[in-house]
C-alpha positions in Angstrom: 67.8 102.8 83.2 67.0 105.8 81.1 65.8 109.1 82.5 62.2 110.2 81.9 61.7 112.0 78.7 59.2 114.8 78.5 56.7 112.6 76.6 57.1 109.7 79.1 56.8 111.9 82.1 53.5 113.3 80.9 52.2 109.9 80.2 53.0 108.7 83.6 51.4 111.7 85.1 48.2 111.2 83.1 47.8 107.6 84.1 49.0 108.1 87.7 47.1 111.3 88.8 43.8 109.7 89.6 45.3 106.5 91.2 46.1 105.5 94.9 49.6 106.3 96.0 50.4 102.7 96.1 49.3 102.2 92.5 51.3 105.3 91.6 54.5 103.6 93.1 53.9 100.5 91.0 53.5 102.7 87.9 56.8 104.4 88.6 58.4 101.1 89.5 57.3 99.7 86.2 59.2 102.6 84.5 62.2 102.2 86.7 62.5 98.3 86.4 61.2 97.6 82.8 62.9 94.0 82.9 60.5 92.9 85.7 57.1 91.6 84.5 54.3 94.0 85.4 52.3 91.1 87.2 55.3 90.7 89.6 55.9 94.1 90.7 53.4 94.3 93.6 55.1 91.2 95.0 58.7 92.4 95.1 60.2 93.8 98.4 59.3 97.4 99.2 63.1 98.2 99.4 63.8 96.9 95.8 60.9 99.2 94.6 62.1 102.3 96.5 65.8 101.8 95.5 64.7 101.5 91.9 62.5 104.6 92.2 65.4 106.6 93.8 67.7 105.5 90.9 65.0 106.7 88.5 64.9 109.9 90.4 68.7 110.4 90.3 68.7 109.9 86.5 65.7 112.1 85.7 66.1 115.0 88.2 69.7 114.6 89.6 71.4 113.4 92.7 70.6 116.1 95.0 67.3 115.7 96.9 66.0 118.8 98.5 63.9 118.2 101.6 62.4 120.4 104.3 60.9 119.5 107.7 59.1 121.5 110.3 60.6 120.8 113.8 58.0 119.0 116.0 59.1 120.9 119.1 59.5 124.5 118.0 58.0 124.6 114.5 61.2 125.9 112.7 61.4 124.9 109.0 64.6 122.9 108.5 65.9 122.7 104.9 68.6 120.3 103.9 69.8 118.3 100.9 70.0 114.5 100.9 72.9 113.1 98.9 73.4 109.4 97.6 76.2 108.6 100.1 73.9 109.5 103.0 71.5 106.5 102.0 71.9 102.7 102.6 73.7 100.7 100.2 71.5 99.4 97.5 71.4 95.7 97.4 68.7 93.0 96.6 66.8 92.1 99.6 66.6 88.4 100.7 63.5 86.4 100.2 63.0 86.0 103.9 64.5 86.4 107.1 64.5 84.1 110.3 63.4 85.3 113.7 63.2 82.9 116.7 62.7 80.0 114.2 60.0 81.8 112.2 60.5 82.9 108.6 59.2 86.3 107.5 59.0 87.6 104.0 60.2 91.3 103.4 57.0 93.3 103.0 55.7 94.1 99.4 53.3 96.6 98.0 50.6 94.0 98.0 51.1 93.5 101.8 50.6 97.3 102.3 47.5 97.3 100.1 45.9 94.7 102.3 46.2 97.0 105.4 46.1 100.4 103.6 42.5 101.1 104.8 42.9 100.2 108.5 42.7 103.3 110.8 44.4 101.5 113.7 48.1 101.8 112.9 49.0 99.2 115.7 46.6 96.7 114.3 47.7 97.4 110.8 51.4 96.7 111.8 50.3 93.4 113.5 48.4 92.3 110.5 51.2 93.2 108.1 53.7 91.0 110.0 51.1 88.1 110.2 50.7 88.4 106.4 54.5 88.2 106.0 54.7 85.1 108.1 51.6 83.4 107.2 51.3 82.1 110.8 49.7 83.3 114.0 52.5 82.0 116.1 54.4 85.3 115.5 52.3 87.0 118.1 54.6 85.3 120.7 57.6 87.1 119.2 58.2 90.7 120.3 57.1 92.9 117.3 60.3 95.2 117.7 62.4 91.9 117.2 60.6 91.0 114.0 60.8 94.8 112.6 64.5 95.1 113.5 65.3 92.0 111.5 63.3 93.0 108.6 64.7 96.6 108.6 68.1 95.1 108.7 67.4 92.8 105.7 65.6 95.5 103.8 66.8 98.9 104.9 65.2 100.7 101.8 61.7 99.4 102.7 61.0 102.2 105.2 63.7 105.0 105.1 64.0 107.2 108.1 66.3 110.2 108.3 67.8 111.6 111.4 67.6 115.2 112.2 68.6 117.8 114.7 66.8 121.2 114.9 69.4 124.0 114.8 66.9 126.3 116.6 66.0 124.2 119.7 68.4 121.3 119.4 65.5 118.7 119.2 66.8 115.3 117.9 64.6 112.9 116.0 63.9 110.9 112.9 61.5 111.5 110.0 60.2 109.1 107.4 61.2 109.6 103.8 58.6 108.4 101.2 60.6 107.9 98.2 57.6 107.1 95.9 55.6 110.1 97.2 58.5 112.5 96.8 59.2 111.2 93.3 55.6 111.5 92.3 55.4 115.1 93.6 58.4 116.0 91.2 56.6 114.3 88.4 53.4 116.1 89.0 55.2 119.5 89.2 57.2 118.8 86.1 54.1 117.6 84.2 52.2 120.9 85.0 55.1 122.9 84.0 55.3 121.0 80.6 51.7 121.4 79.9 52.1 125.2 80.4 55.2 125.2 78.1 53.2 123.2 75.3 50.2 125.7 75.7 52.3 128.7 75.3 54.3 127.4 72.3 51.2 125.9 70.6 49.6 129.2 70.8 52.7 131.2 69.5 53.8 128.8 66.7 50.8 126.6 66.0 53.0 123.4 66.8 51.3 120.3 68.3 52.2 118.5 71.6 54.4 115.9 69.9 56.5 118.5 68.2 57.0 120.6 71.2 57.9 117.6 73.4 60.4 116.4 70.8 62.3 119.6 71.2 65.3 119.4 73.6 64.8 121.3 77.0 67.3 123.8 75.9 65.6 124.7 72.5 62.1 124.6 74.3 63.5 127.2 76.8 65.0 129.4 74.0 61.6 129.5 72.3 59.8 130.1 75.6 62.0 133.1 76.3 60.9 134.7 73.0 57.1 134.2 73.6 56.6 134.3 77.4 55.2 137.7 78.7 
């Protein structure tokens, strides 16, 4: 996997900005896994998508992931770094898992899309599991048992990070949206690139293609000479 070039990053931002977050995730997935046919991306396990996006993030922005979280108990902002060795091992999720004699597919982006507009989270979770099983008999199996089996089979599908507030000692877990985090970085980087193109085009008369073809080091050197 190659890191995002300046021109490719701007193209992703342009196409992804008006889209739903699920569609943005698939757009990034296509960049992260170019060997997978585009029509199959929405049907791949969520963990496969998230792991591919994290690899793209590491190659494009580095392995240190800066995070922050406001403590739900006292409101103190906690800042920390997430390193690769703190995350689950990356491995291909199985096609399905068995729970009390029932087979369940690992959830996919297409499954999430089917319940994305549902306001009732409990009902959405139930419908998601029904879709992954294709049978109403799963209602007789405790949902926690099904969710635990799917989480073990595909730990990257729904990452949760443990935390302890240094101010009040509150323990808890917080979800980590890999696709959302990566998109925020793409958005910030794209807007910065547009500003750089604007300044250099005004100063030197170069077009966007010429400016983006410059290495980051050379672009920064020119910007240092024209920036106010």
